[in-house]
N, C-alpha and C positions, 0 to 999 in steps of 0.2 A: 504494499499500499504506499509506504513511503517513497518508494522507487518511482512510482506511476506519479505521484504528487511532484517529485523533483523533476521528472521529464516534463510535465505539463508546465512547471514554471520555467524551466529553461526555455522551452518553445514559445512561451508567452513573451518572455524578455526578449528573445530573437526576432519575434514577430514585431513587438513594439519598436524595437531597434531600426529592423530594415524598412519598416512603414515610415518611420519618422525622417529617415535619409533623403527620401525625394522632397519632403516638406522642407528639410533644412537647405538642401540645395535649390529649391525654388525661392526660398526666402532670400537667400544669399544673391541668386542673379536678379531677383526683383529689387534688392537694394543696392545693387551696383549698376542697374540699368539707368541711363539718363533719364531725368524726367522732362517730358515734352509736354508743354502747355498747348492744349488746344482751345483756341477761342472761336466758339460758334457763334455765326451772327444771330441775334435775338430779333424776331419779328417785332417791328413797331406796332403798337396798337393804332387802328384807323383813327383818324382825328373826326369827330363827328361834328364840330363847329369850325368852320373857317370863317374868315373875314369876307371872301366873296366867293360865291360858288361858280365853277368853272361850268362851262356848258357840258363836258363830259359827265361831271357829277349830278348835274341837272337831269340829263338824259338816263344815267343808270338808276337814280332814284325813281323816275317816272317809268321805268322798264322799257324805254324806247331803245332799238338797236343803235349802237354806236359805229363810226367808222373804225376799222381798226387801225391803231397806231404802231406807228415802227417802234419796235423797242430800241430803246437808247442802250447802247453799251458801256459799261462803266469804264471811266478812263483810268488807266493804270499809270502810277507815277514812273517816272524815268528811272530805269535801275541805276542804283548807286554803285560806280566802281569799287571794287576791292582794294583795299590798302595795299601797296607792293610790298612783298615779302622780301626780307634780306636774303641774298642768296649766300649758301655756305662760302662759297669763293666766288670772288667779285671779278670784274673784267681786268685785264692784265694793267691797263692804264691808271685804274684806280689802286690796284697793288703797288704799281711803281710809285705813285705819289704817296701811298701810305708807307711804303719802304723808305722813301726820303725823309718823311717826317719822323719815322722811327730812329733812324740813324742820327737826325740831328737832334732829338730828345736824348737819345743814349750819349752822343758826344758833350752834351751840355752837362749830364751827370753819369760819368763813368762808374761803374758797378752798381747800377740800378738794378734792382730786383724786378724781374718779369712780372711779378704781381702786382708792384708799385706802378709799373708802366700801364698796366690795365686801368687802372684808375685815372691815369692821366688822359686816356683816350675813352671817356664813357660812351660817346656815340657809336665807337666800332664794335663790330662783334667779336667777341672774344676769340672764336675759332679763326677768324681773319688774321686776327694779330698773331696769333700762335703759328700759322701757316707762313706769314711774311717773316716772321722773326726765325723761324727754322730755314727758310729759304736764304736769309740774309747770313745765317751762320754756314750754310753749306756753299754759298758763293765766296765767303771769306771777307764779307764786309763788317761782320760784327763775329764776337767771339763770346760763345754762352758757356758760363762755369756753373755746375751743379752745385746747390747750396740748399740742403734740406729737401724741400718739395718744390722748390723754384730755382730759377737761375739768376746768375747775377751777369749782367750784360756789359760788355765793352766794345769801343770801336777799335778795329785793327788799324 
């Protein structure tokens, strides 16, 4: 009798566990899904009293047939252009001017840390700065000396 009760309890526990797994997964997916707000147009109530009745409204109240009017198409606002995204690597002329500015800044402060240099160019993409500094190092224009998690920069 005790063995049967034990088996029933184990099976009930396993059933509850495996029954709740899909529910947990569904809750997790539901919580991670982006919330989309759907705004549906609300029908405006018909206005019963107007300042001046139109010919169409008088004919509709009287039950007379009216001439079909052409439906007016709603005007759509002009599309708003998306803001230009920064490319990971910009054109060669932009990189050349960036490289020139980098060399100028490094020559003003020899031994400047690369992380400090990022703060001096707040409008530049960090990946572009890293690529330009690496290219300048490979070309021999600057020397990068590893220090901790950054580099000290010197003009050659």
